[in-house]
N, C-alpha and C positions, 0 to 999 in steps of 0.2 A: 504494500500500500504506500503511495506517495505521501509526502508531507501534506500536500494540499488536501488529499482525501482524508487524512487524519484530522485536519483542521475542521473540515465541514461535516465530519461524522456527528450524528445526532447526540451520541453519548458524550462526546467532547463538549458540545455546546451546552448540554445540560449541566455538566460539571462546571463549566465557565459561568453559567447562570447562578449556580449555588455559591460559587466563590465571590461573585460580584455582590450578591445579597449579603453574605457574611462580612465582606469588606466594608460596605456602606453602613451596615448596622453597627459594626465595631467602632467605626469612626463617627457614629451618631449623625450620619448624613442621609439615612434612609428616607426621612420625611421631608428633607430640604432640597436634596440634589435634583436639579433638572437642567436640561440643555435648552437650546433655542425653541424646541418643540413644546416645552412646558410639561413634559411627561415625567412623573415621579415614579419611584419604585413601586409604591402601592398601586399605581395605575396598571403596572405591568403584571404584578403578581396575580391579578384576577384573570389574566389571560396568558399565563406562562406558556402553555402548549402552543398557542398561536404565535407567540413571540419567538420561540425556539425554531419553529418551522420557517417563519419569515426570515430569521437571521441565516438559517442554513441556505435558503434559496438565494438571498442577497450576496452571501459570501461566494456561492458557486458561480453567480453571474458577475462577481466583482462590481456590484452596483456602486455608483458614486456615493461617497459618504456625505452626510449632512454637514453644513458648516459648523465649526467649533466656535463657541462664544468666548471672547476674550474679556475678562473683567480685571479689576485691580484690587490688590490688598496692600496695606502698608508694610514696608520692610522695617527692620530694626533701626536703620539709619534715618528713618523719616521719609525715604523715597517710596515709590510705589512699585510693586512687582506684578507682572502679568500672570494671571492664572487662566487656564483653559478649561472650559466646561463643555463636555461632549454630550450629545444625546445618548440616553442610556442604551439604546439599541446598538450604537456604534461602540460604546464601551464594552458591551457584551461580545461583539465581534472581535475587538482587540484582545479581550481576555481569552477567547477561544484560540486565537493565533498564538498568543504568548504561551499558553499551556503546552503547546506542541513544540515551539521553537526554543523555549528556555533551556531544555537539556542539550539541544544542539549547540547553542551559543556557549553554554558552560564548558563544553569540551574545547572550544576555540580560544576562550579567554586566557590571558597570561596568568601565571601564579602570583604576579605582583599586584593584581587588581583586587580591591576589597570594597566594591560598591554594590550594594543590594544583591549580595550573593549569600545564600544560606551556608555554603561551604567556606566562604571567606568573609565573615562579618567584619565590619569596620573596627570593632573592638580588637580583633586579632592584629590589625595594622597598627593600632595605637599601642598595643602591648609589645609588639616586636620593636617598634620605635623606642619605647620606654626602656626596654632591656638593653638595646644597643647604646642608647644615650647614657644610661646610668653606668655602664661599663667603660665607655670610651669618650665621654664628653670632653675630657681634657686633651684628647689627642685628635678627635675627629673634626672634619669640616662638614657642614651641612648645607645642602642646597634645597631651597623651598621654592616651588613654582605654584602660583595661583592663576588658573586660566579664567580670564574675565568673561562673564556672560556665556559660559560654555554651551549650554543647551540651546541658547538663543542664536548662536553664531555658527552652528554646525552647517556646513555647506551641503546642500542636497545632492549635487552631482557627485561630489567626493564620497558621500555616504553611500549612494547607490552603487558606485564603483566597488566599494568595500563589500557590499552585500552580494554583488554579482560574483565576486571571487569565492563565495561560500558554496557555489554550485547548488543552490536551491533550485527546485523546479520552477518553471516559468510562471505558473499560476500563483505559487506562494510568493515569489518575488513581486509580482504585480499587486498582490494584496498589501505587501509592506509599502510599496511605493505609493499606494493610494492613501495611506496614513501619513506618509512623509509630505505629500503634496496636497493635503487637505485644505479646503478653503477656510479662511478665518474671518469671523465677523467682529470687527473692532472699531470702536468709536463711530458706530453707525455706518461703517463702510465694509464692503465684502471684497476680499482680495486673496491672492495666493502668495505665500512667501517663497523665496528661493533659498532662504537660510532658516535654520532653527527647527527643532523638533518640539512641537507644543507639548508641554508637560501635562501630567494628569492621567497618563496611561502607562501601563507596565512596558509597552513597546518602546516608549521614550527611553526607558532605562536600558533596554537592549541596544538601542542605537547609540546612546551616550557611552556605554561601556565599550562597544565595538570601535568607535571612531578613533580612540587613542590606543587601541590594542597593539598595533605594530610598534608604536613608540614605547609602550611598556616592555615588550620583549627586547627591544634594542637597548634601552637604558638599564633595565633590571639586571642584565648579565654583565654589566661593565663596572658596577660599583659594589661596595661592601653590603649596602642595604638600600633597597628602593621599594617604595610603596605608593600606590595611587588610590585615592578614594574620591570618586567623582571628578571634580576639577581641581583637586588638591594633590600635588605631587611632592614627594620628599625623598632625598637621597643623602646617604652618608658614606664617607670614605676618609681614610687618614691621608691619602695622597691628594694634596690641594690642587696640583696641576692637572691630575687626571680628572678630578671632580669638576674643575672649571671647564675642561674640554667636553665632558659629558653634558654638563649644564648648557653649554653653548649649542651643542648638537640637539638637545631637547628643545631649546628655544627655537632653533632653526626649523625643526620638524613641526612645531606648533604653528609657526608662521606659514609653512607650506600647506598646512591644513586650513589656512585662512582663519586662524584663531589668534587671540592676543593674550599675552600674560600680563598680570597686574604689575605695573612698573615699580611700585613700592614694596608690595608683598613678596615679589619674586626676587631672591637674592642668595648669595653664598656668604656664609659667616662662619667663624669658629664655633663649634658646637656648644662651647660653654657660655656663649652670649645668648641673649633672649630671643626666642622665636615661638610662634604658635603653630599648633597642628592638631586638628580634630578636637577642638574645644579644650585643649590643654596649653599652658604656658610652660616652656622649658627654659630654665635659667640657672647657671652655676650648679648643675647637678640636681636641682630641685624641680619637681613637677607640681604646678599650681593650677588653680582655677584662674582663667584670664581675668584681668582687672575689671573689664566691662561686665563679665558674667557675675562677679561678686557684687558689683555696684547694683546691678539690676535685681539680684537676689535680695539684697538688703532693702532696696526701694519697694519691692513687692511685699516683703514682710511688714514694712512700716505701714503701707496702705492697708494691708489686711488686718493688722492689730489696732491701728490708731484712727482709722476712719470710723467715726460714729460709735465709739465704745459706750457701753452702758454707764450711767452716772452713779448708780449705787454700787458700793464695794462688793456686796454679796453677789449682785448680778454680774459684776465684772469677773469675779472668781469663777462663777458657774460657766459664764460664756467662754472664758479662756480655757478652762478645763475641757469644755466641749470641742473647742477648736483643735486642741492637741490630741485628744483621745477618743472623741465621740464615735461609738460603734455605728451610728447612723450615717456618718460622713465617711464615704469611702476614700475621699481625698484629704483625710485629716492630716494635720501638720506633721505628726510623727511619721506617717507613711510617706509623705513627700520628702522628708529628710532621707529616708531609705532610698527613694527613687533617685535623688541626687547622687548618693553614693554609688548606686548600681550603674548610673550613667557616667560618672566621673571617678571610677574606682581606682585609677592609677595615681591620683593625687597623693603626694607625700609631704606637702608643705604644712607641717604641724603648726607653725607660727601663724600662718594664714587662717587655718581652721580655728585656732583659739581666738583670733581676732574676730572671726565671723560669729563665734559663740558669744563673745563679749558684746558685740553689736546687737545680737538678739536679746541679751539680757537688758541692755539699755532700752530697747524698744518695749519690752514687757514692763520695765520700771516706769517708762512714760505712760504706758497703758493704765497703770494703777494711779500714778501720782501726777500725771500731766507734764512733769519736768523730771529730768534725770539728775541725780547726784549719787556719789558713792554711798553716802549714808542711807539714801532711800533704797538703793539696791540691797544693802546689807539687811535692811528692815524687811525686805521681801524674800530674802534667801530661805528663811524657815519654811515659808509656804512652798516655794519652788522645790526645795529639797524633799518635802513630803510627796510631791507629785513625781519626783524623778524626771524633771524636765529633760527632754531629749538633747543630747550633746552630739553634734555632728563630728566634733573632734574626737570624742571617745569612741564613736562608732568606727571611725577610720582606724584608730589605734587598735581596737579589738580585732578588726578585720585584718590589718596588716601584720599583726603579731600572731596570727593563726588561731586566735581564740574563737573566732566566729566566721561563718560564711554569710553571704547576704540572706540566704534562707533562714539560718539560725537567728540572725539579727531580727528578721521579720517576726519570727516566732517569739523571741524574747521580749519584743516590744508590743506583743499583743495581736499580731496579725496571724490568723489561722490560715490553713490551706484553703485554696479556692474550691468551693463546692459548686454543685449544679445551680444553686441560687445566687452565686456571686461570691465576692470576697467578703469575709466577715471579719470584723475587728472587735476585740474584747479589751476592756480596760486593764491596765497593768495593776497588779496587786501590790499594795504597800508592804 
């Protein structure tokens, strides 16, 4: 059976439909997501059999896709980011194609790629970088490349050339090209791009991973350590001259692919100097949370605790305890601290973690007394100690000293295993 016939097989489309349902429900988009046709998932569920049959026929005929709607969401820097919203039927088609092609692409990818791969999660890239860094940061040079607007600048002709080299059957290739050259409805205008792979589909991930795959093979074999996660590339080597040559070759290949690297973020420096990668800051052998991440964390906690607190002391006490340990709130504060640790597990900057704890105590002191002073904090300590207020610094200490795993930490702070009814939280015992 050809790849094309695997894609249009009814069983494959049914599985794609179930995966699309699960994905939208898990992301709480099932009742909101809709493309230009206005159709929501609940509208499709009542006629699923008809939808699957229709998708099967449209895939077989390679019927032209509906235009994708471009909207905007704010970025962290205050600018706007394009997001692309497909009609649900086209998302189903894309999922059916992805299910068949993902294993094929997995065999093609380089071992240096850690983007959206179950076999190569981005954590593995961060972990290998951290291990190399901690061992050789005083001897290594590090080259970091940030490809600007990566998914938005991928050249269609070059991408199609790369797909043609995979020896896919003609009908499968035509399906992929239809998603690459899909019409876009943006700012009340309809047009086709010659660059960019509209995000919002798993196919975009396949395209993005493939586009720099040859570069990954070329660079990865020439330096002591190389990793790529999406548009972030990092390389280590003790030989400065060799690293500079490899870095220049990488920049040249990126230009040949009609991409641009960020002029400030892309650089070669001694590894003991400060650089960021995958949400970590590396500096003088210490791995920290980036400064902006820490600032946003404290700002978020300040708003959460200090915006409209109860006026009565007793009510404040009850409200604070509920924020931290409430079994009714699945996103209680204690659980979110554990989520930070699981996402930033490689951090070893104990001084930074202690500072974050101190800032949290200041916020809670202001919560009770409106103003902070060391005397007010000491007055509050007895209450806080009774509750065993979560300490992000202590969590990290326990984890890195081998006293706990993330799972054990979750259990020790009151989070039970997930059941069929969801995650349950119980209060800590004094």
